[in-house]
C-alpha positions as CSV (number, residue, x, y, z in Angstrom):
1,G,0.1,-0.2,-0.3
2,V,0.8,3.6,-0.5
3,I,2.3,5.4,2.9
4,V,0.8,8.8,3.7
5,V,3.4,11.2,5.6
6,T,1.4,14.3,6.8
7,Q,3.4,16.9,8.3
8,S,2.1,20.1,10.4
9,P,2.4,23.1,10.5
10,P,3.3,23.7,7.1
11,L,4.9,27.1,8.7
12,I,5.9,27.9,11.9
13,T,7.3,31.4,12.8
14,V,8.5,31.4,16.7
15,N,10.9,34.1,18.4
16,K,14.6,33.8,19.6
17,G,15.0,31.3,22.4
18,Q,11.2,30.1,22.0
19,T,10.7,26.3,21.6
20,A,9.5,25.1,18.3
21,K,7.4,21.7,17.8
22,L,6.7,20.0,14.4
23,D,3.9,17.3,14.2
24,C,4.0,14.2,11.8
25,N,1.6,11.3,11.4
26,V,2.9,8.4,9.4
27,G,-0.3,6.7,9.0
28,M,-0.1,3.1,9.5
29,V,3.9,2.7,9.6
30,N,5.3,3.1,13.3
31,S,8.9,4.9,12.9
32,A,9.8,7.9,11.8
33,R,13.2,10.1,11.4
34,W,13.4,13.8,11.0
35,Y,15.8,15.5,8.5
36,R,16.5,19.2,7.8
37,Q,17.3,21.0,4.7
38,T,19.0,24.6,4.2
39,P,18.9,26.8,1.2
40,G,21.6,25.6,-1.3
41,G,22.5,22.7,0.9
42,V,21.7,19.0,1.3
43,P,19.3,17.3,3.6
44,Q,20.8,16.5,7.0
45,F,19.8,13.7,9.6
46,V,18.5,15.1,12.5
47,S,18.3,13.3,15.9
48,P,18.4,13.8,19.7
49,T,21.6,12.4,19.7
50,Y,23.3,11.4,16.4
51,G,23.9,13.7,13.4
52,S,26.1,15.8,11.8
53,G,26.7,19.1,13.3
54,F,23.5,18.9,15.9
55,S,23.8,18.5,19.7
56,A,21.4,16.5,21.9
57,P,20.0,19.7,23.6
58,K,18.8,21.4,20.4
59,F,16.5,18.7,18.8
60,T,14.3,16.3,20.8
61,S,12.3,13.7,19.1
62,T,9.0,12.4,20.8
63,H,6.0,10.3,19.6
64,S,2.6,10.0,21.3
65,S,1.4,7.0,19.3
66,K,2.8,4.6,16.8
67,S,2.2,6.9,14.0
68,D,2.3,10.4,15.6
69,Y,5.7,11.7,16.1
70,S,7.2,15.3,16.9
71,L,10.1,17.1,16.6
72,I,10.9,19.8,19.4
73,I,13.4,22.5,18.5
74,N,14.8,24.3,21.8
75,N,16.0,27.2,22.4
76,V,15.3,28.5,18.6
77,D,18.1,30.5,16.7
78,V,18.1,32.2,13.3
79,D,20.3,28.9,12.2
80,D,17.6,26.7,12.9
81,S,15.8,28.3,9.9
82,A,15.5,25.4,7.8
83,V,12.9,23.0,5.6
84,Y,12.1,19.9,7.9
85,Y,11.4,16.7,6.4
86,C,9.7,13.7,8.4
87,S,10.3,10.7,6.6
88,T,9.4,7.0,7.4
89,W,9.7,3.2,5.6
90,D,7.5,0.2,5.4
91,G,10.1,-2.2,5.9
92,S,9.6,-3.8,2.3
93,A,13.3,-3.1,1.3
94,T,15.2,-6.3,0.7
95,D,18.7,-4.5,-0.6
96,Y,20.6,-1.8,1.4
97,V,22.9,1.0,-0.4
98,S,25.6,2.6,1.5
């Protein structure tokens, strides 16, 4: 079947130092990952602990159900301006590319 990923809100504006919360619903799938992309850049994996250039206190990933996930951006700064993507997968892949 087709996996439908729904993110909200489509645009969020917060003041410096505040907290931003991005929501994602992945339908019938029970896992999600977050990426961010700045203008002219490539998508970067966002994780509470791992990921290039990201520190644990900045991002928190939570989930309230098997299909509902949130990315919390703490102490927002102008450098956090980006397009944030929620992604998932259905487990049907049999080959992996590295």
